[in-house]
C-alpha positions as CSV (number, residue, x, y, z in Angstrom):
1,M,0.0,0.0,0.0
2,A,1.4,3.4,-1.1
3,C,2.0,6.1,1.5
4,I,2.3,9.9,1.3
5,R,6.1,9.6,1.6
6,D,6.2,7.7,-1.8
7,I,4.4,10.6,-3.5
8,L,6.7,13.2,-1.9
9,M,9.8,11.2,-3.1
10,E,8.4,11.2,-6.6
11,K,7.2,14.8,-6.8
12,G,9.7,16.4,-4.4
13,V,9.3,18.2,-1.1
14,E,9.9,21.8,-2.2
15,V,6.9,23.8,-1.3
16,T,6.2,27.4,-2.3
17,T,4.6,29.3,0.6
18,V,3.2,32.7,1.3
19,D,3.1,34.9,4.4
20,P,-0.2,36.0,5.8
21,E,0.7,39.6,5.3
22,Q,1.2,39.3,1.5
23,T,-1.6,40.5,-0.7
24,V,-4.1,38.1,-2.2
25,Q,-3.0,39.5,-5.6
26,E,0.6,38.3,-4.9
27,A,-0.7,34.8,-3.9
28,A,-2.9,34.6,-7.0
29,S,0.1,35.6,-9.1
30,I,2.2,32.8,-7.6
31,L,-0.5,30.2,-8.1
32,S,-0.9,31.3,-11.7
33,R,2.8,31.4,-12.5
34,L,3.5,27.9,-10.9
35,G,0.3,26.3,-12.2
36,I,-0.7,25.1,-8.7
37,G,-3.9,25.2,-6.8
38,A,-3.0,26.1,-3.2
39,L,-0.3,27.7,-1.1
40,P,0.5,26.9,2.5
41,V,0.6,30.1,4.6
42,L,3.6,30.2,7.0
43,Q,4.2,32.7,9.7
44,D,7.6,32.6,11.4
45,G,8.0,29.1,10.0
46,A,4.7,27.8,11.5
47,L,1.8,26.6,9.3
48,V,-1.1,29.0,10.0
49,G,-3.3,28.4,7.0
50,I,-3.7,27.6,3.4
51,I,-5.0,29.7,0.5
52,S,-6.4,28.1,-2.6
53,E,-7.5,29.3,-6.0
54,R,-11.0,28.4,-4.9
55,D,-10.7,30.7,-1.9
56,I,-9.7,33.6,-4.1
57,A,-12.2,32.9,-6.9
58,Y,-15.1,32.7,-4.3
59,S,-14.0,35.9,-2.6
60,V,-13.7,37.8,-5.8
61,G,-16.7,36.3,-7.6
62,V,-19.2,36.2,-4.7
63,K,-18.0,38.8,-2.3
64,G,-16.4,41.2,-4.7
65,V,-13.1,41.3,-2.8
66,R,-10.4,43.5,-4.3
67,T,-7.3,41.3,-4.4
68,S,-4.8,44.2,-4.7
69,T,-5.5,45.4,-1.1
70,R,-6.6,42.3,0.8
71,K,-4.1,40.3,2.8
72,V,-3.8,36.5,2.6
73,R,-4.8,36.2,6.3
74,E,-8.2,37.6,5.4
75,L,-9.1,34.9,2.9
76,M,-7.0,31.9,3.9
77,S,-8.5,28.9,5.6
78,G,-6.9,28.9,9.1
79,N,-5.8,25.8,11.0
80,P,-5.8,23.7,7.9
81,R,-6.2,19.9,7.9
82,T,-2.8,18.1,7.5
83,C,-1.4,14.7,7.1
84,T,1.9,13.0,7.7
85,A,4.3,11.2,5.3
86,E,3.6,7.9,7.0
87,E,-0.2,7.9,6.3
88,S,-1.5,5.7,3.5
89,V,-2.8,7.2,0.3
90,E,-6.2,5.6,1.0
91,E,-6.4,7.3,4.5
92,V,-5.5,10.7,3.1
93,L,-7.8,10.4,0.1
94,E,-10.7,9.5,2.4
95,R,-9.9,12.5,4.7
96,M,-9.8,14.9,1.7
97,N,-13.1,13.5,0.4
98,Q,-14.8,13.9,3.8
99,R,-13.5,17.4,4.4
100,R,-14.0,18.4,0.7
101,V,-10.5,19.8,0.3
102,R,-8.1,19.3,-2.6
103,H,-4.8,20.0,-1.0
104,L,-3.2,18.9,2.3
105,P,0.0,20.1,3.8
106,V,2.3,17.2,4.9
107,M,3.7,17.8,8.3
108,D,6.8,16.3,10.1
109,G,6.0,17.4,13.7
110,D,5.7,21.1,13.5
111,R,7.6,21.4,10.2
112,L,6.0,21.6,6.8
113,A,7.4,18.6,4.9
114,G,5.5,18.9,1.6
115,I,2.0,19.2,0.1
116,V,-0.2,16.7,-1.7
117,S,-3.1,17.3,-4.0
118,I,-6.1,15.1,-4.7
119,R,-4.6,14.8,-8.2
120,D,-1.4,13.3,-6.7
121,L,-3.4,10.7,-4.8
122,V,-5.7,9.8,-7.7
123,R,-2.7,9.3,-9.9
124,V,-1.3,6.7,-7.5
125,R,-4.6,4.9,-7.1
126,L,-5.1,4.8,-10.8
127,G,-1.6,3.4,-11.4
128,A,-2.3,0.7,-8.8
129,A,-5.6,-0.2,-10.4
130,L,-4.1,-0.4,-13.9
131,A,-1.3,-2.6,-12.6
132,E,-3.8,-4.9,-10.9
133,A,-5.8,-5.1,-14.1
134,D,-2.7,-6.1,-16.1
135,Q,-1.8,-8.8,-13.5
136,L,-5.4,-10.2,-13.7
137,R,-5.4,-10.1,-17.5
138,E,-2.0,-12.0,-17.5
139,Y,-3.2,-14.5,-15.0
140,I,-6.4,-15.2,-17.0
141,Q,-4.5,-15.6,-20.3
142,N,-1.9,-17.9,-18.8
C-alpha cells in the first residue's frame, strides 16, 4: 500500500509558501505562475493556514473582494487539515473527500514537509488499479 512519503519522493518536497501579510494578488500571481492550486501560509516558520485558488475565486466572484489590497490572512483557511508522510494514500484520500479539500500540507512534527493534492493521490490509485488489471489479465490468459 502506497503512502504519502512515496508521493513526496516522486514529486519532491519543495513547497512554495506565502506569508499571511502578503496580498491576495501576490498569492494569485504565484498560483498562476506555478500552475498550482494552493499555497500553505507560514508565519515565522509555522503553518497557520492555506489559501487556494477556490478561496480567491469565491471571494472575488461572490463577495467582490479586491485582491490588490486584501491580505492573505483575510481569505486563507486557518488551522488547515494536514497529514503525515507515514499515512496511506487511502487514508488521506478519504480525509480529503470527507473534508471536501483538494490539498493537504504534509507535516513532520511542526515542520512543513510537503504538500499533496487530490490529483497526486488519484494518480497513485489509478496506477495501482491499472497494474492490478494487467496482472489479472495476464493471470487469466496464462
